[in-house]
C-alpha positions in Angstrom: -27.5 -15.8 100.7 -30.1 -18.3 99.5 -33.6 -17.7 98.3 -36.7 -19.7 98.9 -40.3 -19.2 97.7 -43.2 -20.1 100.0 -46.9 -20.1 99.6 -49.2 -19.6 102.6 -52.7 -18.8 103.6 -53.3 -15.0 103.9 -54.2 -15.3 107.6 -50.6 -16.5 108.3 -48.8 -13.6 106.7 -48.6 -11.5 109.9 -47.2 -14.5 111.9 -44.6 -15.3 109.2 -43.5 -11.6 109.0 -43.3 -11.4 112.8 -41.0 -14.4 112.8 -38.9 -13.1 110.0 -38.6 -9.7 111.7 -36.8 -11.3 114.6 -33.8 -11.7 112.3 -31.4 -8.9 111.3 -31.4 -7.5 107.8 -28.0 -9.2 107.3 -29.6 -12.6 108.0 -33.0 -12.3 106.3 -34.2 -10.0 103.5 -37.9 -10.0 102.5 -38.3 -9.7 98.8 -41.7 -8.8 97.5 -42.6 -11.0 94.5 -43.8 -9.4 91.3 -47.6 -10.1 91.1 -47.3 -10.6 87.3 -44.4 -13.0 87.5 -46.3 -16.2 86.8 -48.2 -14.6 83.9 -44.9 -13.2 82.4 -43.2 -16.6 82.9 -46.0 -18.4 80.9 -45.8 -15.8 78.1 -42.0 -16.1 77.9 -42.1 -19.9 78.0 -44.6 -19.9 75.1 -42.4 -17.5 73.1 -39.4 -19.8 73.7 -41.3 -22.8 72.4 -42.2 -20.8 69.3 -38.6 -19.8 68.7 -37.3 -23.4 69.3 -40.0 -24.9 67.0 -39.3 -22.3 64.2 -42.8 -20.7 64.4 -41.3 -17.3 65.3 -39.5 -15.3 62.7 -36.3 -13.6 63.9 -35.0 -10.4 62.3 -31.9 -8.4 62.8 -31.8 -5.0 64.6 -31.2 -3.4 61.2 -34.3 -5.0 59.7 -36.3 -4.0 62.8 -35.1 -0.4 62.4 -36.3 -0.4 58.7 -39.7 -1.8 59.6 -40.1 0.7 62.5 -39.1 3.6 60.3 -41.7 2.6 57.7 -44.4 2.3 60.3 -43.5 5.7 61.9 -43.4 7.4 58.6 -47.0 6.4 57.9 -48.2 8.2 61.0 -46.0 11.3 60.7 -48.0 12.9 57.8 
């Protein structure tokens, strides 16, 4: 199957869905888009830029575990 993304005016939604419902589920599947997709995409693109430019500091899972243990221990008491 192929996927396309379309934008339309809200008043056209019922007409588009009516047209698409004339096809079987094997022919067309309607996939609801995540409303926060664009926001998440922008955040991830910015993070990728920071990684590629060297602005972000990467640590190993072991280092992360040590940092998290230290943070957790401060709140346990």
